[in-house]
Backbone as a ProteinNet text record, in pm:
[ID]
protein_1_A
[PRIMARY]
MIPGPVLTAIFTEILQSSLLRSFRIIFMAMFTETVVALISLLLLASLNLSEAVFRGISFIGAGILIWIANSIWKIKKIDTEERVHFGFWKISAMILANGVLWTFWITVCVPKAIFLGEQMYLGAFIFLAIVEIGWLCSTSIVAFLFSKFRTLLSKPKVVPIIFKVFACTFVYFAIDMTYQSIRFFINQ
[TERTIARY]
-3491.5	-3519.3	-3610.6	-3568.1	-3645.8	-3685.8	-3815.7	-3859.5	-3829	-3781.4	-3748.7	-3652.4	-3580.2	-3493.9	-3381.3	-3325.5	-3216.7	-3269.1	-3379.1	-3435.9	-3480.6	-3535.6	-3574.8	-3452.7	-3343.1	-3219	-3167.2	-3176.2	-3132.2	-3218.1	-3350.1	-3439.4	-3411.1	-3389.9	-3361.3	-3232.5	-3130.1	-3002.4	-3018.4	-3097.9	-3123.8	-3193.8	-3294.1	-3367.1	-3278.4	-3189.5	-3101.5	-2982	-2926.6	-2801.7	-2814.6	-2787.5	-2789.5	-2791.4	-2816.1	-2811.1	-2671.8	-2570.1	-2432.6	-2400.2	-2439.4	-2412.2	-2491.8	-2605.3	-2685.2	-2615.9	-2528	-2457.9	-2362.4	-2317	-2238.5	-2321.8	-2446.1	-2535.1	-2562.7	-2587.5	-2617.2	-2502	-2379	-2265.3	-2235.2	-2252.5	-2233.7	-2338.3	-2461.7	-2569.4	-2547.8	-2504.8	-2481.1	-2370.2	-2263.8	-2154	-2203.8	-2273.7	-2320.5	-2423.9	-2514.8	-2616.1	-2552.8	-2449.5	-2380	-2317.5	-2263.7	-2208.4	-2318.7	-2434.5	-2548.9	-2588.7	-2597.3	-2637.8	-2538.2	-2409.2	-2306.8	-2309.9	-2321.1	-2328	-2450.1	-2565.1	-2688.5	-2674.6	-2623.2	-2608.6	-2513.3	-2397.1	-2297.5	-2345.2	-2411.3	-2461.1	-2570.4	-2668.1	-2779.4	-2740.1	-2653.7	-2611.6	-2532.2	-2456.4	-2375.4	-2460.1	-2584	-2672.6	-2731.2	-2723.3	-2767.7	-2914.8	-3002.2	-3143.9	-3213.9	-3324.9	-3399.4	-3483.1	-3527.9	-3609.6	-3739.4	-3794.4	-3920.5	-3907.6	-3792	-3770.1	-3780.6	-3715.1	-3717.6	-3854.8	-3925.1	-4061.6	-4149.4	-4128.2	-4202	-4165	-4035.7	-3989.6	-4046.7	-4070.1	-4124	-4260.1	-4336.2	-4464.6	-4439.6	-4336.5	-4299.3	-4253.1	-4171.2	-4123.5	-4238.7	-4340.6	-4457.4	-4529.4	-4539.5	-4600.9	-4522.9	-4391.4	-4306.6	-4324.3	-4333.3	-4355	-4487.9	-4590.3	-4720.5	-4707.2	-4633.3	-4611.9	-4537.3	-4432.2	-4357.5	-4450.7	-4528.3	-4620.9	-4718.5	-4766.4	-4858.1	-4790	-4664.8	-4590.4	-4567.5	-4531.8	-4505.3	-4633.2	-4744.1	-4872.9	-4906.3	-4860.8	-4894.5	-4806.5	-4698.2	-4608	-4680.2	-4675.8	-4746	-4652.8	-4530.3	-4437.9	-4293.4	-4203.6	-4060.9	-4015.3	-3964.6	-3926.6	-3792.2	-3794.5	-3671.2	-3654	-3727.6	-3720.6	-3585.2	-3524.2	-3392.3	-3291.6	-3176.7	-3072.2	-3011.7	-3003.4	-2949.1	-2819.8	-2718.6	-2590.6	-2579	-2556.5	-2547.8	-2403	-2336.6	-2200.9	-2204	-2087.3	-2077.4	-2129.5	-2090.7	-2130.6	-2279.8	-2335.3	-2479.1	-2557.7	-2516.4	-2583.7	-2565.9	-2444	-2417.7	-2498.8	-2500.1	-2577.1	-2725.6	-2776	-2916.6	-2947.9	-2858.3	-2881.4	-2862.1	-2753	-2724.5	-2827.4	-2886.2	-2987.4	-3127.4	-3137.7	-3267.5	-3300.2	-3372.3	-3408.8	-3488.9	-3565.7	-3645	-3553	-3441.6	-3347.2	-3288.9	-3244	-3189.3	-3295.4	-3416.4	-3524.6	-3556.4	-3555	-3580.6	-3476.3	-3348.8	-3245.3	-3259.3	-3285.1	-3291.8	-3415.3	-3530.1	-3653.9	-3691.4	-3639.3	-3678.3	-3562.4	-3452	-3343	-3255	-3214.4	-3124	-3186	-3314.1	-3371.2	-3365.1	-3393.4	-3386.2	-3242	-3147.6	-3006.1	-2961.8	-3004.3	-2967.3	-3029.3	-3153.8	-3216.9	-3134.3	-3091.1	-3009.5	-2873.9	-2820.8	-2694.4	-2702.7	-2821.3	-2840.8	-2851.5	-2886.9	-2905.4	-2776.3	-2687.5	-2566	-2451.2	-2330.8	-2210.2	-2205.1	-2182.9	-2178.4	-2309.1	-2417.9	-2546.9	-2591.9	-2565	-2606.2	-2536.1	-2408.6	-2333	-2366.7	-2401.3	-2448.3	-2580.2	-2668.7	-2795.7	-2770.2	-2681.2	-2648.8	-2596.7	-2507.3	-2452.5	-2562.3	-2651	-2759.9	-2852.9	-2885.9	-2973.6	-2907.6	-2780.2	-2711.8	-2694.4	-2662.4	-2650	-2787	-2890.3	-3026.3	-3065.4	-3030	-3058.9	-2986.1	-2857.3	-2778.1	-2838.8	-2871.7	-2928.2	-3064.4	-3154.1	-3288.5	-3285.8	-3204.9	-3195.9	-3134.4	-3033	-2970.6	-3069.6	-3146.9	-3246.9	-3353.7	-3401.7	-3503.4	-3446.1	-3321.7	-3258.6	-3247.8	-3205.8	-3194.7	-3330.8	-3433.2	-3567.7	-3620.5	-3597.2	-3642.6	-3576.9	-3446.8	-3378.4	-3433.6	-3474	-3528.8	-3669.9	-3741.4	-3880	-3901.6	-3794.4	-3806.6	-3907.3	-3923.2	-4023.9	-4163.3	-4191.2	-4321.5	-4336.5	-4232.8	-4242.6	-4245.6	-4197.7	-4196.4	-4322.2	-4415.7	-4542.6	-4619.4	-4680.7	-4751.1	-4857.5	-4920.4	-5024.3	-4965.6	-4841.5	-4780.8	-4706.4	-4637.9	-4556.7	-4636.7	-4757.6	-4831.8	-4862	-4886.7	-4916.2	-4794.2	-4677.8	-4553.4	-4533.3	-4548.3	-4525.8	-4636.7	-4754.8	-4860.8	-4825.5	-4764.9	-4718.8	-4611.6	-4516.9	-4414.9	-4481.7	-4580.3	-4649.2	-4717.9	-4784.4	-4852.2	-4751.7	-4633	-4528.2	-4489.1	-4474.1	-4441.4	-4551.9	-4677.3	-4790	-4785.9	-4755.9	-4744.4	-4640.6	-4522.8	-4417.9	-4460.7	-4533.6	-4582.3	-4680.6	-4771.1	-4868.6	-4797.1	-4701.7	-4626.8	-4549.7	-4483.3	-4409.5	-4503.6	-4616.4	-4713.6	-4765.5	-4799.4	-4849.7	-4745.2	-4621.3	-4514.9	-4490.7	-4496.2	-4475.7	-4592.1	-4714.9	-4831.3	-4823.7	-4789.3	-4775	-4668	-4557.8	-4450.8	-4503.4	-4574.2	-4622.5	-4733.9	-4817.1	-4922.8	-4863.1	-4755.1	-4691.6	-4597.8	-4582.3	-4494.3	-4553.6
1325	1184.6	1168.2	1086.2	1066.8	920.3	891.9	753.5	707.2	590	538	422.4	396.2	278.8	282	398.5	405.3	374.5	436.6	410.9	265.7	212.9	72.2	-17.3	17.5	-59.6	-52.1	66.4	83.5	-1.8	5.2	-75.7	-225	-262.6	-402.9	-447.7	-364.1	-397.8	-409.8	-323.3	-331.5	-462.7	-497.4	-621.8	-744.2	-736.2	-848	-857.8	-742.2	-742.8	-663	-531.5	-447.5	-300.5	-218.1	-73.3	-31.3	-82.2	-44.1	-70	-184.5	-215	-124.5	-74.8	13.5	148	188.6	316.2	312.8	195.4	184.3	235.1	190.1	230.2	380	430	572.2	657.6	625.6	707.4	690.4	570.6	550.8	631.4	627.3	699.5	850.2	897.8	1041.1	1088.7	1013.4	1050	1059.1	955.8	952.4	1060.6	1081.6	1185.8	1324.4	1345.1	1473.7	1499.7	1396	1409.8	1449.9	1383.1	1417.4	1563.4	1604.7	1741	1842.9	1817.8	1911.7	1924.2	1811.4	1814.9	1894.8	1866.8	1938.2	2086.9	2120.1	2260.7	2334.2	2277.7	2345	2362.6	2261.2	2272.9	2378.7	2372.3	2467	2608.4	2622.8	2756.4	2825	2747.5	2806.9	2857.6	2811.2	2857.1	2994.8	3040.7	3175.7	3201.9	3110.2	3122.6	3213.2	3274	3363.4	3283.7	3352.7	3289.6	3235.3	3302.9	3259.7	3119.6	3089	2955.5	2849.9	2875.7	2777.6	2768.2	2880.2	2874.7	2790.8	2802.4	2719.4	2572.6	2544.6	2406.5	2348.4	2433.4	2386	2320	2360.8	2294.3	2148.2	2125.9	1989	1914	1980.7	1919.4	1879.6	1965.6	1933.6	1810.8	1803.1	1685.7	1558.8	1569.9	1454.4	1413.2	1510.1	1476.7	1404.2	1447.4	1378.7	1236.8	1221.2	1089.1	998.4	1051.6	974.4	938.7	1036	1011.7	899.7	900.1	795.1	657.7	651.3	524.6	480.8	574.4	542.4	498.1	560.9	528.3	380	322.3	183.8	80.5	122.2	26.9	-41.5	-173.3	-250.3	-334.3	-361.6	-441.8	-412.2	-446.3	-438	-581	-603.6	-739.4	-777.2	-874.9	-919.7	-1070.4	-1132.5	-1278	-1326.6	-1256.8	-1294.7	-1192	-1242	-1153.1	-1076.8	-948	-861.8	-800.7	-798.5	-738	-602.3	-499.3	-364.5	-316.3	-313.7	-261.6	-121.3	-57.5	80.4	90.9	-1.9	9.2	-15.3	-103.6	-129.7	-7.2	51.5	171.9	288	305.8	414.6	397	275.1	250.1	276.6	235	256	406	484.9	628.7	697.6	666.7	732.7	698.7	580.8	540.6	584.7	653.5	697.7	833.5	829.5	953.5	1047.4	990.2	1073.8	1158.9	1100.1	1176.2	1293	1265.8	1373.5	1481.2	1438.6	1534.1	1611.2	1543.3	1608.7	1719.1	1686.7	1788.7	1901.9	1868.2	1970.7	2058.1	1999.6	2076.6	2131.3	2072.9	2116.1	2183.6	2112.6	2161.8	2266.7	2244.1	2338.9	2477.6	2488.3	2623.5	2693.7	2620.9	2681.3	2717.5	2633.8	2662	2787.7	2799.7	2917	3043.1	3034.4	3150.4	3193.5	3098.4	3132.1	3186.6	3133.7	3183.2	3328.1	3370.7	3510.8	3600.9	3542.2	3618.4	3634.6	3533.2	3537.2	3465.8	3506.5	3448.5	3298.8	3217.4	3071.2	3010.2	3084.8	3038.5	2907.3	2888	2763.8	2643.8	2660.3	2549.3	2529.8	2638.7	2627.7	2551	2582.8	2511.1	2362.6	2330.1	2190	2121.3	2186.6	2127.5	2106.6	2204.3	2192.6	2077.1	2065.5	1956.6	1821.7	1809	1680.1	1647.4	1746.5	1723.5	1688.9	1758.7	1727.1	1586.1	1548.3	1412.8	1310.8	1335.7	1243.6	1228.8	1341.1	1337	1267.8	1308.9	1250.3	1102.6	1065.7	925.3	842.2	896.3	825	808	912.5	904.7	800.8	803.7	706.5	564.8	548.5	415.5	369.9	460.9	427.4	389	470.9	441.6	310.7	291.4	167.4	47.8	60.6	-51.6	-79.9	25	6.6	-51.6	-21	-65.2	-158.5	-221.8	-299.8	-412.3	-469.1	-574.9	-517.7	-403.8	-339.8	-283.3	-211.1	-142.4	-235.8	-356.3	-448.7	-534.3	-509.8	-583.1	-541	-637.9	-608.2	-499.1	-481.4	-379.3	-240.4	-231.8	-103.2	-41.2	-123.2	-73.2	17.9	-19.8	70.9	206.6	207.9	334.2	425.6	369.7	448.6	512.4	433.9	487.3	582.3	570.2	667.3	803.4	802.2	927.5	991.5	909.4	960.9	1022.2	952.7	1000.5	1134.2	1147.2	1273.1	1387.9	1357.6	1460.3	1510	1418.2	1459.1	1545.2	1509.4	1588.4	1729.2	1740.4	1872.4	1958.2	1901.1	1977	2015.4	1927.3	1958	2075	2073.2	2181.9	2312.8	2308.7	2428.5	2485.1	2398.7	2445	2511	2448.6	2502.2	2637.4	2646	2771.4	2882.1	2852.9	2954.8	3000.1	2907.7	2944.9	3027.3	2987.9	3065.8	3206.6	3216.6	3347.9	3432.4	3370.4	3442.3	3499.9	3416.8	3463.3	3566.6	3556.5	3655.4	3791.3	3789.6	3914.6	3975.4	3913.5	3965.2	4082.3
-2724.5	-2739.9	-2860	-2952.6	-3073	-3082.7	-3067.8	-3083.8	-3225.5	-3238.6	-3370.3	-3359.2	-3467.7	-3469.2	-3365.7	-3337.5	-3239.1	-3099.5	-3062.1	-2930.1	-2917.7	-3024.7	-3022.7	-3007.6	-3075.5	-3061.7	-2917.7	-2857.3	-2718.5	-2624.9	-2641.1	-2558.5	-2578.6	-2703.8	-2732.2	-2664.9	-2671	-2607.4	-2455.7	-2397	-2252.7	-2220.3	-2300.5	-2275.6	-2298.6	-2398.3	-2430	-2336.1	-2296.5	-2220	-2091.6	-2104.3	-1984.1	-2023.4	-1924	-1944.5	-1989	-1925.6	-1957.4	-2104.3	-2156.2	-2297.5	-2390.6	-2345	-2430.2	-2453.3	-2363.2	-2380.8	-2500.4	-2540.2	-2663.1	-2780.5	-2786.6	-2895.1	-2887.2	-2768.2	-2750.7	-2803.5	-2766.6	-2810.6	-2958.6	-3012.1	-3156.7	-3234.7	-3187.9	-3255.1	-3247	-3131.2	-3116.1	-3209.8	-3219.9	-3309.7	-3453.6	-3498.6	-3636.8	-3663.1	-3569.5	-3589.4	-3590.4	-3512	-3512.6	-3648.9	-3711.1	-3846.5	-3943.8	-3935.1	-4020.7	-3997.7	-3871.8	-3838.2	-3892.7	-3875.1	-3923.8	-4075.5	-4144.3	-4290.8	-4335.4	-4276.1	-4312	-4284	-4167.1	-4127.6	-4220.2	-4245.1	-4328.4	-4472.2	-4527.2	-4664	-4675.6	-4586.7	-4597.8	-4557	-4458.2	-4416.3	-4527.2	-4603	-4709.5	-4825.6	-4836.4	-4943	-4914.8	-4790.8	-4752.7	-4789.7	-4755	-4787.4	-4686.2	-4729.4	-4641.1	-4541	-4436.7	-4334	-4393.2	-4494	-4555.3	-4616	-4673.8	-4731.7	-4622.1	-4509.8	-4401	-4335.7	-4329.7	-4276.1	-4368.1	-4498.2	-4593.1	-4579.8	-4565.8	-4547.3	-4418	-4319.1	-4191.5	-4207.2	-4308.7	-4334.1	-4373.5	-4454.5	-4491.8	-4367.4	-4284.7	-4160.6	-4069.6	-4060.2	-3977.3	-4032.3	-4163.9	-4225.7	-4195.7	-4198.8	-4168.8	-4022.8	-3932.9	-3792.3	-3772.5	-3843.9	-3836.8	-3890.2	-4000.1	-4058.5	-3959.8	-3895.9	-3796	-3679.8	-3634.1	-3522.7	-3557.2	-3679.6	-3723.7	-3718	-3761.4	-3755.8	-3612.1	-3526.8	-3386.4	-3316.4	-3350	-3288.7	-3306.4	-3418	-3451.6	-3381.4	-3315.7	-3251.2	-3135.7	-3137.5	-3035.6	-2949.2	-2998	-2918.6	-2958	-2868.3	-2895.1	-2921	-3040.2	-3078.3	-3016.3	-2928.6	-2863.3	-2873.2	-2964.6	-2973.8	-3022.2	-3117.1	-3164.8	-3115.6	-3071.8	-3022.7	-3140.4	-3125.8	-3229.2	-3176.3	-3260.3	-3221.4	-3290.9	-3212.8	-3265.1	-3258.7	-3374.4	-3383.9	-3442.6	-3446.8	-3497.3	-3639.9	-3727.3	-3866.8	-3884.5	-3804.7	-3813.4	-3767	-3655.5	-3604.9	-3703.5	-3752.5	-3848.2	-3975.2	-4028.3	-4150.5	-4126.8	-4011.3	-3977.8	-3974.5	-3916.5	-3906.3	-4041.2	-4111.1	-4238.4	-4345.8	-4337.3	-4434.9	-4393.6	-4282.7	-4233.1	-4295.2	-4405	-4473.6	-4385.7	-4293.3	-4203.1	-4115.3	-4070.4	-3988.3	-4066.7	-4189.8	-4272.7	-4295	-4326.6	-4350.5	-4223.7	-4109.7	-3982	-3957.7	-3979.3	-3959.1	-4058.9	-4185.5	-4290	-4275	-4238.9	-4236.7	-4099.9	-3992.1	-3858.4	-3785.7	-3770.5	-3685.3	-3751.7	-3875.7	-3941.3	-3954.5	-3993.8	-3997.5	-3861.2	-3754.4	-3621.2	-3586.2	-3626.1	-3600.6	-3675.7	-3800.1	-3879.5	-3820.2	-3772.3	-3707.7	-3586.5	-3504.8	-3387.9	-3431.8	-3542.1	-3595.9	-3639.8	-3681.5	-3719.3	-3596.6	-3482.8	-3359.7	-3279.8	-3287.6	-3206.9	-3277.9	-3244.8	-3302.3	-3270.5	-3372.2	-3361.7	-3309.8	-3320.8	-3270.6	-3331.7	-3461.9	-3527.2	-3464.9	-3433	-3375.2	-3227.6	-3161.5	-3022.6	-3020.6	-3116.5	-3127.2	-3148.4	-3242.1	-3269.2	-3143.5	-3070.9	-2947.8	-2844	-2829.7	-2732.2	-2769.8	-2898.1	-2942.4	-2914.6	-2948.2	-2928.5	-2780	-2699.6	-2554.8	-2496.7	-2542	-2499.4	-2539	-2662.8	-2708.5	-2622.1	-2594.7	-2513	-2373.4	-2310.9	-2175.1	-2173.3	-2261.8	-2259.9	-2296.9	-2393.6	-2432.5	-2320.6	-2254.7	-2141.8	-2026.7	-1999	-1891.3	-1925.5	-2049.5	-2091	-2085.1	-2127.8	-2121	-1976.1	-1888.3	-1746.4	-1689.2	-1715.9	-1664.9	-1722.4	-1849.9	-1912.5	-1845.1	-1815.4	-1752	-1612.5	-1541.1	-1406.5	-1409.3	-1513.6	-1524	-1642.2	-1689	-1811.7	-1801.3	-1684.3	-1669.2	-1694.2	-1635	-1652.6	-1794.1	-1842	-1971	-2090.3	-2073	-2186.2	-2193.2	-2103.1	-2107.5	-2233.6	-2298.4	-2423.8	-2413.7	-2297.4	-2284.3	-2260.9	-2214.8	-2180.6	-2298.7	-2379	-2490.2	-2583.9	-2625.5	-2714.2	-2650.3	-2521	-2452.4	-2454.3	-2427.3	-2428.4	-2565.1	-2670.3	-2804.6	-2848.1	-2793.5	-2821.6	-2759.9	-2643.4	-2581.8	-2670.4	-2721.4	-2813.3	-2936.5	-2991.8	-3111.3	-3085.5	-2971.5	-2936.8	-2923.2	-2874.7	-2864.1	-3002.5	-3098.1	-3234.8	-3294.1	-3268.3	-3318.9	-3259.7	-3131.8	-3068.7	-3141.7	-3168	-3236.8	-3378.3	-3445.7	-3579.9	-3576.4	-3480	-3466.9	-3433.9	-3343	-3305.6	-3425.4	-3502.8	-3621.5	-3721.3	-3744.2	-3839.5	-3791.6	-3666.7	-3609.2	-3622.8	-3585.8	-3593.2	-3737.1	-3832.5	-3972.8	-4026.8	-3992.4	-4037.1	-3978.8	-3850.7	-3787.8	-3856.7	-3896.8	-3968	-4099.7	-4177.8	-4308	-4294.6	-4193.5	-4171.8	-4136.2	-4058.7	-4014.4	-4117.9	-4233	-4338	-4409.5
[MASK]
++++++++++++++++++++++++++++++++++++++++++++++++++++++++++++++++++++++++++++++++++++++++++++++++++++++++++++++++++++++++++++++++++++++++++++++++++++++++++++++++++++++++++++++++++++++++++++

């Protein structure tokens, strides 16, 4: 589950319509993000870069996660005053134009996928499938929970707390990535 424009669109659709209609957005987003992931994976894997390059890129990825966490920390409300219609092209454009998503895949996920690919046959693609299935499950669960508690979760005092938890999760991943990369370079 990645806090950001897709999750906000899902929450907005739930508030505007229903949980069932939000699954349209979830599946459109998953399809488009899978395309982004495959393109990133195939391009970077074909370059045959060493693990040290990806460990170095992970420092940039950690910085990006901190930057995202900072943005998420500032979220105070979910804007639902105007009805927004989310079609395939709008969701796809939102995802494809999201440089943070591309950077996230290139600096965080693809290096991990390539590492798994070195460990086992088709490991990179197994990693991609696991990430996408995990995203689908966690996003669906959050959408379901949000729909059950939407009255409570959409209260102005609660929304900032939810997004602060998301932000802290991103910071944790940034710290873990940095630690793992520093440990890799120290042990070289």
